C-alpha positions as CSV (number, residue, x, y, z in Angstrom):
1,M,-0.1,-0.1,0.1
2,K,2.9,2.3,0.8
3,R,4.8,1.7,-2.3
4,H,1.2,2.3,-4.2
5,R,1.2,5.7,-2.3
6,T,4.8,6.7,-3.1
7,D,4.5,5.7,-6.9
8,A,1.9,8.1,-7.1
9,V,3.4,10.9,-5.8
10,K,6.5,10.1,-8.2
11,R,4.1,10.0,-11.1
12,M,2.3,13.4,-10.5
13,R,6.1,14.8,-9.6
14,N,7.5,13.4,-12.8
15,R,4.4,14.4,-14.8
16,M,5.1,18.3,-13.7
17,K,8.6,18.1,-14.6
18,M,8.0,16.8,-18.0
19,S,5.3,19.0,-19.0
20,R,7.5,22.1,-17.7
21,L,10.2,21.0,-19.8
22,R,8.1,20.0,-23.0
23,T,6.7,23.7,-22.6
24,A,10.4,25.0,-22.5
25,M,11.3,23.3,-25.3
26,R,8.3,24.4,-27.4
27,R,9.0,28.1,-26.5
28,V,12.8,27.9,-27.8
29,S,11.1,26.6,-31.1
30,E,8.3,29.3,-31.2
31,A,10.6,32.2,-30.2
32,S,10.2,35.2,-32.5
33,T,13.3,37.3,-31.5
34,P,17.0,36.2,-30.8
35,E,16.8,37.7,-27.5
36,E,13.5,35.8,-26.6
37,R,15.1,32.8,-28.0
38,E,18.3,33.1,-25.8
39,E,16.4,33.4,-22.8
40,A,14.2,30.3,-23.6
41,W,17.1,28.6,-24.7
42,R,18.8,29.2,-21.2
43,K,15.6,27.7,-19.1
44,A,15.4,24.9,-21.6
45,Q,18.8,24.1,-21.2
46,S,18.9,24.2,-17.3
47,L,15.7,22.1,-17.2
48,L,17.3,19.3,-19.7
49,D,20.2,19.4,-17.5
50,K,18.5,18.8,-14.3
51,A,16.5,16.1,-16.2
52,G,19.7,14.3,-17.2
53,R,21.0,14.4,-13.8
54,T,17.9,13.2,-11.8
55,R,17.3,10.4,-14.5
56,L,13.9,11.8,-15.5
57,L,15.5,11.2,-19.0
58,H,18.5,9.2,-20.1
59,P,21.5,11.6,-20.4
60,N,22.2,10.7,-24.1
61,K,18.6,11.7,-24.9
62,V,19.3,15.2,-23.3
63,K,22.3,15.6,-25.2
64,R,20.4,14.8,-28.6
65,I,17.6,17.1,-27.6
66,K,19.8,19.9,-26.8
67,T,21.8,19.3,-30.2
68,S,18.7,19.4,-32.2
69,L,17.2,22.4,-30.2
70,A,20.5,24.6,-30.5
71,G,20.6,23.8,-34.6
72,S,16.7,24.8,-35.2
């Protein structure tokens, strides 16, 4: 029963983190000015690095996403 409760908390926390991450990545792609894009890129990069460290995403996947965002 305790495992079920803790899993539910982890699941909600991971969903929130992934949602923030996806939003940040979308804002980089949709930025209209270079200044706006730079600010969005910094925020997304920080969230991606944190996701890789905490294993929310695989570190290699984080590197791949960062490379594709930097090029787009």
